[in-house]
N, C-alpha and C positions, 0 to 999 in steps of 0.2 A: 308035327311039333304044333301046339295050340298060338295062335296069335298073339301077341302080349300088347296091350292097351293102355297106355298112362290117363289117369283120371284127371280130374282140377288139380290133385296135389303128388302127382308119381304115381310107378305103378305100384300097385298092392294087390297082393293075393293068400290064399288061404296057405301056410304050411305045410309041406310035403304033398299038397294036392297040385296047386301050379307053383306055388313059390319053392321052388327046387333049385339044388345047386345048377343043375343044367342051366334053368331059364334065368337063372341070375349071371351066370357066364353067358348067355346071349346077350344080356342087355347091357353088361358089361362089356363085351366087344361092340357093341353098334355105339356105345358112347364114344368107347376106344378109337374108333374110326371117324366119329365124327368131330373128336378132338384133332386128330392129325389132318382132317380136310380142309380145316377153318383156322389153325394156328400151328405156329411151331414153337410155340409155350406147351411142350410137352409135360405137363408138371399137373396133378390133381392131389385134392385131400380127401381122404375116406376115414370116415367115422361109421358107428355102429351104438344105437342106443340100448335101453333095457332089455328088449324081446327076445326071447327064444331064438337061439342058431344066429345072434347078431354076429357072435365072433366068427363064428363058421362062415357065414356068407359075407363078411367082412373081409376075411380070408380067401375066398371063391374070388371077389372083384379085385384085389389087389396081384393074384394070380395071374389074370387076365392083365390088366393093365401092364404090368411088367413085362410080360412076353409077347405086350406090344410095344415096349418101347418108352412107355410112359412113365416118367419118376412118381413117387407114391411119397405122400405125408400122411402118415397114421398115428395116432395115440394109443397106449396101451389101455383097455376098460372103457369104460361105456361114455358116450358125450351126448350133448343134446344138437338138434340142428340148427339153433342161433351160434352155438360153437364153431360146428364146422363151416358156417357161413363166413363168422369173422374170420377162422384162420384162412379161407380161402382167401378173402382180400388182404390179410394181413403178410402171407407167403407169396401172394401174386400168383397162383395158381389159375390156370385157365380155366376149371371146373374142381364143384366140392360133389361128392356122392355121400350119402346118408343110408344106412341102411335101416330102415324104420317103415312102421305103419300108422306113424302117428299116435290118433286116437282111435284106431279101430280095434275091436275084440282080441284081444290076446292070442287067438288061433291065427292071427294075419301077420305078413312082416312084408317090407316093401323096399322101393328103390327112388330116393328122390336126387334129382340132378340139380345142384347150385351153379350159378356163373360168377364168372371174375370180379364181379361186382360185389359179390357178398349177398346175393338175394337168388330168388328161384329164377331158373331158365326161362326165358319166355317161348310163346307156345311155337313159334316156328321152328326153334331149336328142340322143342321137344317132338314137332312133328318129324323134324331131320332125324333126330334119334330112331326113334320107331320104325321110320323107313328102312333103317341100316341092322334091324333085328334079323339073325341068321337064323334058318331052319335050325340049325344043329351047331355044334361046337367041337373041338377038338382039345381043349384044353387038359393040363394035368395039375390039380390043384397042390399049392405047395404046401408043406407043413408049416407048423407055428416057427419052428427053430429056423427055418429056409427064409420064411419070411422076415425074420430077425437080422438075418445074416446077409441077405440080399443087399446087393450095392445100390439098387434102385428104389430102395426101401428106406424110408427117412422117420422114426418116432418123435411127434414133438408131444408138448404138452397142452393141449387145446384148451381146457378146463382153466389152467393156470393164465394163458392168454387170455381169456374171456375174463376171468376175475382181476386182470389188471386193469383190464378196459372198463371193466364197472368202476373201480375206484379211482381211475383218471376221471370219470362223468358224474359220479354222483358222489354228496357228502353222506356216506355211510356212517362215522362218526357222529354225525349231528342228526341221523336217524335214531341211531341208536341210543343217544343223549338226550332224547326228547321226552323220552319214557314210555311212547308206544308200544305197548305191547302184541308183538306180530307173533301170527300163527302161519304154518306152511303146509298145506297137503301135497305132498310129492306124486301121489297115486303110481307111487312104485316106479316114478319114470326116472327120466336123465337130468333132472334139476335139481335131483336132491342134495347131491354135495355142495355146489354152488351156495345154497342158501344155508346151509349147515355152517359152512366155512365163512360166511359173511356176515351171520347172525348168529354166535353160537349160544344166545338165551332166546332165541326163537323156538316156539312150540312147535313141534314137527308131527307129522302122522302120516303115514306108509311111506316113510323116507331109509326102504329096504331094497335093496334088489331082490325081486321076485317076478321073474319072467312071467307069471301065469296071471299077473294083476289082481289075484284072489278071484279070478273069473270074470270081473268087472273090466268093459271097456275104459281105458283110462281118459275119457273125455272129461273136461272139468266142464259139467253143466249141473245143474242144482241136484237134479232126479240121481248122480252117480254120486253126488258129494253129502248124503246125509249123515254121515260120522263126524263129517268136519263140522258140520253146521251145529251138533249137537255139541261137540266139543267148545265152539264157541259161544254157546249160550250158558256154559256152565264153567267157563272160566273169564278171564279179563282180557280176553283178545280184542283188541280197538280194532283191527281188521287181519282178515284171514285171506292170503292167498293161495290158489292152486295153479298147477297146471298140468298138461299132458304128459304123455308118454314119451316124447322128444321135447317137451318145454317149450314150443313155440307157441303155445294156445294160453289163454290166461280164463281162470275164473277169482270171481272175486265175492267177499261176505263182510257185512258192516258188523259194528259191535254185537248186535242181536242174533248172528248167524242168519241173518237172511242174506240170499244171494243177489249180488249185484250182476247185472248181465253188460254184456260187453258194448251195448249202446250207449248205457251209461259211464260205462269206462271210456269209450272213445269221446263223449261229449267232456268228460272230466280232464283228460289229457290235453283236448284242444282248447280248453281253459287254461290250464295249468301254463302250457306252451306260448299261449299268445299273451295273455294278463301277465304272468308270473317271469317269464323267461326273454320274452321280446322276442318270439320267433315268429315268422310269416310263412306264406306259402299255400298253397291249394292241399286241399282234402277231399283225398280218394276213397270211395267206399263202396262196398260190393250192393248189388241190387236188393238184397233181405236186408240192408241195415234200416232203421228208424230214419223218418223223412224230417226228423226234430234236427239233424246234424247240418242239414242245409239253413232251415232256420237259426242256428248258433253259428252257422258259416255267415251268414247275411248280415247278422247281429256286427260281426266282428269286420266286416267287409272283405272277406275272403272267400275265393271260389270253392265249390264243391261240384266235384263230377262222381257220376255211378258209373260201376263197372258189373261185367258180366261176374258171376261166382267163378272163385280161384284165383288164389292171392297172386299167382304168376301175371293177372290182368292190373293189378292193382301196382304190381312189383315195378312192371314195363312203364306205367304212367311216371311213378317215382323217380325211375331213374333218367327219362326223358325230358320231366320237366320239374319246376320248381314246387317242391312239395313241402308240407308240414308234416303230414299224417295219414297214412292209407289202412284202413279197417275192414274187417270182416265180421259178421253176425255171429260167427262161430267162434269168436275170441283170436283172431289171428289179428295184431296190429302190429304196423311198424312207425318208427318215427324217423325224422328227417335227422335228427341228431344222433343217430345210431346206424346201422347199416340197413339196406332195403330190404328187410326180413321179419317176419314175425317173430315176436319173442315176448314170450309170458312172464319171465322173470324181468326182464328189463320194463315191462310196462308197468308190474306190480312195483318195482322202485321208484319209477316216477309216482306214482300215487303214495307211495310211502313219502317219499318225500316232500309231496303236496302237503300231507298231513303235518309233518313234521315241521315245514317251515311255517304255516297259517295257525298251527294250534288247534285246527278244527276237525271234529270227525267226517268220518266217510259222509254219515248223513247230512250234515251241515253243508259240506261241500254239493252235496248233490242239490239238497234245496236253493242254493245259489243258482244252479243251473234252471231249476225249474221257475224262478222267478224272471229268469232272463227269457224263458221260450215256453213255458209250460209244462205240466206235469204228462206224464204219459208210461203204458207199460207195452211188453214187448214178450211174446210167448213163440214156441214151435212144438209141434207135433211131430214125432216122425212114426210114420204108417207102415208096417210090413204088409203088403198085398199081394198078391200073384202077379208076375209079370205081364200076364194077360190082360188084368184091371187095371194095372199101372197103365199100361200102354192105352187102355180106352178112357181112362181119366186124363190123360194128356191129350188125346185125340179130342175129348169134348172143350178141354178149355183152348185148345186152338183153334178150333170152331167158335169159339165164343157164345157155347151151349148153356153156359152158367148164366142165369141173370138175377138170381140170388140164392145167398145161404141163411136160411129160415128167415128169419125176418130182415135180414140185412139185404137192401136194396143194390145191386151193382151199379154203379154210375160212369164207369169207366175202366178200361183197361191198360196196364203197361207190359211190354214183352221183351226189354232187356235181356233176361235170362230166367227163364221161367214165366209163368205168368200171376201178373200182380192184377188183384180186383179193387179197384179203388170205391169204399163205399161212404158213408156220410161221418159226418165230425171228424174230420181227419184221420178216419181209422182205413185200415187195407188187410185183404188176406192175399197169400201167395201161395201159389201150390208149385212144388218143382222136384224131379225126380233127383236123388244124390247122384253125385258124380263118380262116389267112390265105395258105397253100399248098397245093396238092394233094398232099398226105401223109396217113400215118397215123404218129401217134408212138406210141412202145412207151416206157415209163418203167419202172425197176425200183430196189427198195433191199432191200440184203442186208448182211451182216457184212461181206463183203470185195470187193474188186473182182472177182475171179475168182469171185465166187458171183453177183455181179450180173450177169456178161456171162453166166454159164450160165444164167441164169434168161431173160434177152432171147432169147437163141439158141432155148431151149426154147420161148419163147412164139412166136419169128418161126417157127419150123417148123410150130408145131400151127397157127396161124392161118392160115398161108400153103399148106397141106397142101391 
């Protein structure tokens, strides 16, 4: 049997190729052994999102866990990753399991492990599970009826638990009564029911259960959200929210249908939490985030720490230290007033509440950030290159063989996770292989969007030459 490796956010593989019932059972068995070796709390929460085969693979996991003497709490129908994480905390389970491949293309599915505190299991725990994955298994899959009748399987309403938690923490009526017209692109993902129930008058797009995602990877980045951007341009929507397949990542649009990246979202959240909510604590962000985060933290007198890429590294810092926020370039953000878990809908609700409380547009709120720390732009290219070429590029990065990217001279390097080349005028470019997909990611920061694209184009031309 093929060795199974977890990436930056769980194990993911192509359905029917490596993601099979046998392999899911192997991973579930290892997770069960890890639980039994580390605690007497033999209880897990398990859920699946909208991906193809979610219910089947959910049932495979349940079959293994109950056979290993572990109590299972699960939901009927699809749920989001934040719902599983929250319910894991609410029900004091030792672990939460999400059958999801998050933002990956529709041919993928995956297996995420959540810890008792309601966030991703840390790297040491993931390593321990990996080491316990057996070569084979001999489990018999339970039928849906057997699951429903099993005395170790209990059904809970994770969606309702999540909605109740939202209503306890947000002025939903205040947002609705503010008159702000809201839009939401579910990307055929697991957040669709929550937004529909909370905001009946919101304009929804792709809010149906469609496991094919119409062939589009459900990642909430600008190039995947063109129909939503066009909808906003031709409507009176003041702010558009998008979330990925399992609803833990956020995408955002202003009233003109222009994409607002997660770097700006993180800055907006910091300002609202500090100035309007009176919150304090450290800010943790991944290596690929804008350096402007540090500038805003310095302005407020709070500490900023940069982590390796992968939310599990941010989560570890958030649960061990006093924190305000943790965020990634890829749209995964958590705040201390919630669980230590990425949650696209929760972050969108904070932004909507910010707009409702201040009566200001998203553009006005962003301009206030610029007035404090200066304007900037970020962008990213995802380059699909052959493995041999990818390794050669990384080797050149490792050996510091890149001295310039076109006319942009390299003035220094940072290597926390990937290779960041410091250029002039507060600009930089970073090269890193993806931890979950077969591609090379190239990130850049500069003063304007045009400058950022110029740096990315020059970098692409240099490394692919």
